[in-house]
C-alpha positions as a printed NumPy array, in Angstrom:
array([[ 84.485,  86.805,  84.422],
       [ 84.674,  90.538,  85.169],
       [ 87.888,  92.466,  85.42 ],
       [ 88.553,  94.178,  88.759],
       [ 89.419,  97.854,  88.682],
       [ 91.934,  99.382,  91.045],
       [ 90.512, 102.08 ,  93.252],
       [ 92.152, 105.472,  92.776],
       [ 92.695, 107.968,  95.558],
       [ 93.13 , 111.719,  95.304],
       [ 96.487, 113.251,  96.19 ],
       [ 95.131, 114.961,  99.312],
       [ 93.934, 111.634, 100.713],
       [ 97.352, 110.093, 100.064],
       [ 99.11 , 113.012, 101.764],
       [ 96.818, 112.784, 104.788],
       [ 97.404, 109.035, 105.065],
       [101.168, 109.539, 104.998],
       [100.87 , 112.424, 107.486],
       [ 99.141, 110.129, 109.981],
       [102.317, 108.062, 110.071],
       [105.01 , 110.714, 109.661],
       [103.533, 113.59 , 111.661],
       [100.963, 112.178, 114.049],
       [102.82 , 109.087, 115.24 ],
       [100.42 , 106.4  , 114.056],
       [101.907, 103.091, 113.014],
       [101.425, 102.176, 109.381],
       [ 99.101,  99.313, 110.311],
       [ 96.984, 101.572, 112.57 ],
       [ 96.67 , 104.238, 109.875],
       [ 95.84 , 101.667, 107.216],
       [ 93.188, 100.037, 109.389],
       [ 91.543, 103.347, 110.26 ],
       [ 91.451, 104.384, 106.577],
       [ 90.47 , 100.897, 105.376],
       [ 93.383, 100.603, 102.976],
       [ 96.389,  98.289, 102.834],
       [ 99.691,  99.019, 104.51 ],
       [101.382,  98.59 , 101.141],
       [ 99.562, 101.646,  99.815],
       [100.834, 103.822, 102.646],
       [104.4  , 102.563, 102.222],
       [104.219, 103.227,  98.462],
       [102.75 , 106.711,  98.893],
       [105.328, 107.583, 101.554],
       [108.169, 106.527,  99.256],
       [106.735, 108.555,  96.368],
       [106.356, 111.711,  98.454],
       [109.862, 111.353,  99.902],
       [111.286, 110.902,  96.414],
       [109.452, 113.977,  95.169],
       [110.777, 116.054,  98.053],
       [114.323, 114.831,  97.438],
       [113.998, 115.517,  93.72 ],
       [112.872, 119.082,  94.376],
       [116.037, 119.867,  96.333],
       [118.291, 119.554,  93.255],
       [118.832, 122.521,  90.985],
       [119.002, 122.216,  87.197],
       [122.809, 121.79 ,  87.07 ],
       [122.724, 119.094,  89.74 ],
       [119.983, 117.198,  87.893],
       [121.984, 117.362,  84.653],
       [125.117, 116.126,  86.413],
       [123.172, 113.323,  88.106],
       [121.771, 112.226,  84.753],
       [125.253, 112.306,  83.192],
       [126.748, 110.309,  86.076],
       [123.998, 107.687,  85.885],
       [124.676, 107.21 ,  82.174],
       [128.425, 107.015,  82.812],
       [127.859, 104.51 ,  85.616],
       [125.707, 102.375,  83.346],
       [128.379, 102.442,  80.628],
       [131.112, 101.472,  83.094],
       [129.053,  98.555,  84.414],
       [128.53 ,  97.331,  80.863],
       [132.255,  97.594,  80.109],
       [133.04 ,  95.677,  83.296],
       [130.656,  92.863,  82.309],
       [132.219,  92.676,  78.839],
       [135.694,  92.42 ,  80.331],
       [134.575,  89.684,  82.717],
       [133.302,  87.608,  79.788],
       [136.459,  88.046,  77.711],
       [139.449,  87.271,  79.965],
       [141.667,  86.608,  76.944],
       [141.395,  90.268,  75.934],
       [142.883,  91.42 ,  79.234],
       [145.948,  89.216,  78.876],
       [147.02 ,  90.71 ,  75.517]])
């Protein structure tokens, strides 16, 4: 039994595929059919490019604060779960 390899696409091809949908008004299914790729690929590429554009809009201080807030949020969620599991601790 042979192992299938995933086909890789260059960044320019991915950008052009996403541009068909975002700039030229094609539906995702139309663009995918014309390029002979799956709709899932276009949706994934579109999400990646949007995330990259959003990430580029933050300056260094904002990125540092976002990282700090994500860590703090994670810690608070963990503390909340601990308190839910130990109701006797809250009553003391």
